[in-house]
C-alpha positions as CSV (number, residue, x, y, z in Angstrom):
1,M,91.0,109.6,64.5
2,H,93.6,109.6,67.1
3,E,91.0,110.1,69.6
4,L,89.0,107.0,68.2
5,I,92.1,104.8,68.3
6,T,92.9,105.7,72.2
7,T,89.1,104.9,73.1
8,V,89.4,101.7,71.6
9,E,92.8,100.6,73.2
10,V,91.1,101.8,76.7
11,I,88.2,99.9,75.7
12,K,90.4,96.7,74.9
13,S,92.6,97.5,78.1
14,N,89.5,97.4,80.5
15,Y,88.1,94.2,79.0
16,A,89.7,90.6,79.3
17,T,89.5,88.6,75.7
18,K,88.1,85.4,75.4
19,E,91.8,83.8,75.2
20,E,92.6,85.2,78.5
21,L,89.5,84.3,80.2
22,A,89.9,80.6,79.1
23,V,93.3,80.6,80.3
24,L,92.2,81.9,83.7
25,S,89.5,79.3,83.7
26,G,92.1,76.7,83.3
27,K,94.1,77.6,86.0
28,I,91.1,78.0,88.2
29,D,90.2,74.5,87.2
30,V,93.7,73.1,88.4
31,L,93.5,75.0,91.7
32,A,89.9,73.3,92.2
33,S,91.4,70.2,91.5
34,N,94.3,70.6,93.8
35,Q,92.0,71.7,96.4
36,Q,89.8,68.5,96.1
37,A,93.2,66.8,96.3
38,L,94.0,68.4,99.6
39,Q,90.9,67.8,101.2
40,A,90.8,64.0,100.3
41,S,94.4,63.7,101.5
42,L,93.3,65.6,104.9
43,L,90.4,63.1,105.2
44,A,92.8,60.3,104.8
45,F,95.0,61.4,107.3
46,Q,92.5,62.3,110.0
47,A,91.0,58.8,109.4
48,Y,94.5,57.6,110.1
49,A,95.2,59.6,112.9
50,M,92.0,58.6,114.8
51,Q,92.8,54.8,114.1
52,T,96.6,55.1,115.1
53,F,96.6,57.9,117.8
54,A,94.7,57.8,121.1
55,T,92.9,60.6,122.8
56,K,93.5,61.9,126.1
57,A,90.2,60.3,127.4
58,E,91.2,57.0,125.9
59,L,94.6,57.1,127.5
60,A,93.2,58.2,130.9
61,D,90.5,55.0,130.6
62,A,93.5,52.7,129.8
63,V,95.7,54.1,132.6
64,Y,92.8,53.8,134.9
65,Q,92.2,50.4,133.9
66,L,95.9,49.2,134.5
67,T,96.2,51.0,137.8
68,W,93.3,48.8,139.1
69,R,94.6,45.7,137.2
70,M,98.3,46.2,138.9
71,A,96.4,46.9,142.1
72,G,94.3,43.4,142.0
73,F,97.5,41.6,140.8
74,T,99.4,43.1,144.1
75,I,96.8,41.9,146.3
76,A,96.4,38.5,144.5
77,S,100.1,38.0,144.9
78,V,100.2,39.5,149.0
79,S,97.4,37.1,149.7
80,A,99.1,34.0,147.8
81,T,102.4,34.9,149.6
82,A,100.7,34.9,153.0
83,A,98.7,32.0,152.4
84,L,101.9,29.9,151.2
85,M,103.8,31.4,154.3
86,R,100.9,30.3,156.5
87,Y,100.8,26.8,155.4
88,L,104.5,26.0,154.8
């Protein structure tokens, strides 16, 4: 009889009960919903970052354009000053 009780206890310890499985299933569902929320917030942050921050290529393009604008403004200013000095 003692061997039978021991065998039953070993079998019970090797298998999960339905209640334990239900608890684990609930925890897995919570983790899955948390993961989905994290993914959604990551996608929202990535969209915000792409709208807010500039890439290196965009910065390089903006600096390049500003350099030529400043050069053009300087040439126009020097030309206007030379023309004014000549005619005044």
